[in-house]
C-alpha positions in Angstrom: -17.0 120.9 -144.1 -18.0 120.6 -147.7 -16.0 121.1 -150.8 -13.7 118.1 -150.2 -14.5 116.0 -153.2 -13.4 116.2 -156.8 -15.5 118.6 -158.8 -17.9 116.9 -161.2 -20.2 118.2 -164.0 -19.9 121.0 -166.5 -22.1 124.0 -167.1 -21.8 126.6 -169.8 -23.8 129.3 -167.9 -22.0 132.1 -166.0 -23.2 134.2 -163.1 -22.5 135.2 -159.5 -23.7 133.7 -156.3 -25.9 130.7 -156.8 -27.1 128.2 -154.2 -28.7 130.8 -152.0 -26.1 133.6 -151.1 -27.1 136.5 -148.9 -30.8 137.3 -149.3 -32.1 134.0 -150.7 -31.4 131.9 -153.8 -30.1 133.4 -157.0 -32.3 132.9 -160.1 -29.5 130.9 -161.7 -26.9 128.7 -160.0 -23.7 128.1 -162.1 -21.9 125.1 -160.8 -18.5 124.6 -162.5 -15.9 126.0 -164.8 -16.7 125.5 -168.4 -14.9 125.6 -171.7 -16.1 126.4 -175.2 -15.3 123.7 -177.7 -14.9 126.3 -180.4 -12.7 128.8 -178.6 -11.0 126.6 -176.0 -11.5 129.3 -173.4 -11.9 128.2 -169.8 -14.2 130.2 -167.7 -14.3 130.2 -163.9 -17.5 130.3 -161.8 -18.2 131.8 -158.5 -18.8 128.7 -156.3 -22.3 128.3 -154.8 -22.8 128.4 -151.0 -21.7 125.2 -149.4 -24.3 124.3 -146.7 -23.2 122.3 -143.7 -26.7 120.9 -143.3 -27.4 120.1 -146.9 -30.8 118.5 -146.2 -32.2 121.6 -144.4 -34.8 123.6 -146.2 -33.6 127.1 -147.3 -35.5 130.2 -146.3 -35.0 133.9 -146.5 -36.6 137.2 -145.6 -38.6 138.8 -148.4 -36.6 140.7 -151.0 -38.3 143.9 -152.0 -36.3 144.2 -155.2 -38.0 140.9 -156.3 -41.5 142.0 -155.3 -41.4 140.1 -152.0 -42.6 141.5 -148.6 -39.6 142.2 -146.4 -41.8 141.5 -143.3 -42.5 137.9 -144.4 -40.3 134.8 -144.8 -40.1 132.8 -148.0 -38.8 129.5 -149.3 -38.9 127.9 -152.7 -42.6 127.1 -152.3 -43.6 130.7 -151.4 -44.5 132.4 -148.1 -43.8 130.4 -145.0 -44.3 130.8 -141.2 -41.1 132.2 -139.9 -37.5 131.1 -140.6 -36.8 127.4 -141.3 -35.2 125.1 -138.8 -31.4 125.6 -138.7 -31.7 129.0 -140.2 -28.8 130.2 -138.0 -26.5 127.7 -139.7 -27.8 128.6 -143.2 -27.3 132.3 -142.4 -23.7 131.6 -141.2 -22.9 129.6 -144.3 -24.2 132.4 -146.6 -22.2 135.0 -144.5 -19.0 133.0 -144.8 -19.5 132.7 -148.6 -20.2 136.4 -148.9 -17.1 137.3 -146.9 -14.8 135.1 -149.0 -16.2 136.6 -152.3 -15.7 140.1 -151.0 -12.1 139.1 -150.0 -11.5 137.8 -153.5 -12.6 141.1 -155.0 -10.3 143.0 -152.7 -7.3 140.7 -153.5 -8.0 141.1 -157.3 -8.0 144.9 -156.8 -4.7 144.7 -154.8 -3.0 143.1 -157.8 -2.8 146.6 -159.3 -0.2 147.4 -156.6 3.5 146.5 -157.1 4.0 142.9 -155.8 0.2 142.3 -155.6 -1.6 141.2 -152.4 0.7 141.4 -149.3 0.7 141.1 -145.6 1.3 144.5 -143.9 4.0 145.3 -141.4 3.7 146.1 -137.8 1.8 149.4 -137.1 0.1 149.4 -140.5 -3.5 148.8 -141.2 -4.2 145.1 -141.7 -4.4 143.9 -145.3 -6.9 141.5 -146.8 -4.4 138.7 -146.3 -4.0 139.6 -142.7 -7.8 139.6 -142.1 -8.2 136.2 -143.8 -5.4 134.7 -141.8 -7.0 135.8 -138.6 -10.4 134.2 -139.4 -9.2 131.0 -141.0 -11.0 128.1 -139.4 -8.7 125.3 -140.7 -6.0 124.2 -138.3 -3.6 122.4 -140.7 -4.5 123.7 -144.2 -1.8 121.8 -146.0 -3.3 118.5 -144.9 -7.0 119.4 -145.0 -9.5 117.6 -147.2 -10.6 121.0 -148.6 -7.5 121.0 -150.7 -8.9 118.3 -152.9 -11.0 119.2 -155.9 -10.8 121.6 -158.8 -9.4 125.2 -158.6 -9.3 128.1 -161.0 -6.4 130.6 -160.6 -7.5 134.1 -159.7 -4.0 135.4 -158.9 -0.6 134.0 -159.8 2.6 135.4 -158.4 0.7 138.4 -157.2 -0.7 139.2 -160.7 -4.3 138.8 -161.8 -5.0 135.6 -163.7 -8.8 135.8 -163.6 -10.0 138.0 -166.4 -12.9 140.4 -165.9 -15.1 138.3 -168.1 -14.2 135.2 -166.1 -11.7 133.4 -168.3 -8.7 131.7 -166.8 -5.5 130.2 -168.4 -6.0 126.7 -166.9 -7.6 124.7 -164.1 -5.8 122.8 -161.4 -7.2 119.5 -160.0 -5.9 118.0 -156.8 -6.8 114.4 -156.0 -5.6 111.4 -154.1 -3.4 109.2 -156.3 -5.1 106.1 -154.9 -8.7 107.3 -155.3 -11.1 108.8 -152.7 -10.8 107.9 -149.0 -14.2 108.5 -147.5 -15.6 108.6 -144.0 -19.2 108.8 -142.8 -20.3 111.8 -140.8 -23.6 113.2 -139.6 -24.8 114.4 -143.1 -23.3 111.7 -145.3 -19.9 110.8 -146.7 -16.9 113.1 -147.2 -13.2 112.8 -147.9 -10.9 112.1 -145.0 -8.2 114.6 -144.1 -4.8 114.0 -145.8 -1.9 112.4 -144.0 1.7 113.6 -144.1 3.4 112.0 -147.1 0.2 110.7 -148.7 0.5 110.5 -152.5 -1.4 113.2 -154.5 -1.9 113.7 -158.2 -2.0 117.4 -159.3 -3.1 118.1 -162.8 -3.6 121.2 -164.9 -6.1 121.5 -167.8 -5.8 124.1 -170.6 -8.8 125.2 -172.7 -7.1 124.3 -175.9 -6.1 120.9 -174.7 -3.1 119.5 -172.9 -1.8 120.3 -169.5 0.6 118.9 -167.0 0.7 116.5 -164.1 3.0 116.1 -161.1 2.9 113.5 -158.4 3.4 115.0 -154.9 3.3 114.0 -151.3 0.8 115.8 -149.0 2.7 118.1 -146.7 2.1 121.1 -144.6 5.4 122.7 -145.9 4.9 123.0 -149.7 2.3 123.4 -152.3 2.1 123.4 -156.1 3.0 126.5 -158.2 1.5 126.6 -161.6 1.9 129.0 -164.5 0.8 128.7 -168.1 -0.4 125.2 -167.4 3.0 124.1 -166.2 3.2 122.7 -162.7 5.8 122.0 -160.0 5.8 121.6 -156.2 7.4 124.7 -154.7 9.4 123.9 -151.6 9.0 126.6 -148.9 5.5 127.6 -150.1 2.7 127.5 -147.6 -1.1 127.4 -147.6 -2.0 130.6 -145.7 -5.8 130.4 -146.2 -8.2 127.6 -147.1 -12.0 127.5 -147.0 -14.8 126.0 -149.0 -14.2 128.7 -151.6 -10.7 130.0 -151.6 -7.1 128.6 -151.5 -4.3 131.1 -151.0 -0.7 129.9 -151.2 2.3 132.1 -150.3 5.4 131.4 -152.2 8.8 131.0 -150.6 11.0 134.0 -149.7 13.3 133.1 -152.6 10.3 133.8 -154.9 9.6 137.1 -153.0 6.7 135.7 -151.0 4.2 136.4 -153.7 0.8 134.8 -153.4 -1.4 132.6 -155.6 -5.1 132.8 -155.1 -7.3 129.9 -156.3 -11.1 129.9 -156.6 -12.9 126.5 -156.0 -14.9 125.2 -158.9 -17.9 123.1 -157.9 
């Protein structure tokens, strides 16, 4: 899957979607978190759709709200004859992106409840965390390549960290201490999965400058906890959901099992 490399590039625009979410491309496609040199405020972006077949041409049914004919198919050159090749894969990628963004909105709303987002008990209606856990496609999330990259905190200790206007207190970067380890696959190069005990460098960046760094070993049994730009590896924490867009870490029972939710920055 995509999203395994360290984020590169800055963009001071802000918007939702981008890269072709449900119903075709967005007029603007913000690509990464940004900071204002005057205010020092970091702003998180909604990540664009990660397409598993990046070379494939994008297509979509006409969008009436944009003056297109819903009976016709379109691409970035205009009307086309039917859907593009691999449209089923494109549609799946856009659906997975949409589901994760809807889950993020639900998790942010659940921060209003005491303790924040939680798993529900037996006999109760499944929570957002329960639903995400059931559909996670990653087998060993604590050692998956998707951990690598840049993340913005949306929820910390069950409390909302992503402001409504998009500002965040800091960013977290996760990278291999020894540099990228790439492998060749069907559509190009990508990071290899992590190995148990492999050295990682975890760094935070604050908008006003400064941050923290901790050296850690990749493991399925712990992940970093960060607050206010500080950083430590929290034993007993676990990655309970990981995708191209979201990283959810449940803290140890000693910390009440609260969750941190991270939004990938591309």
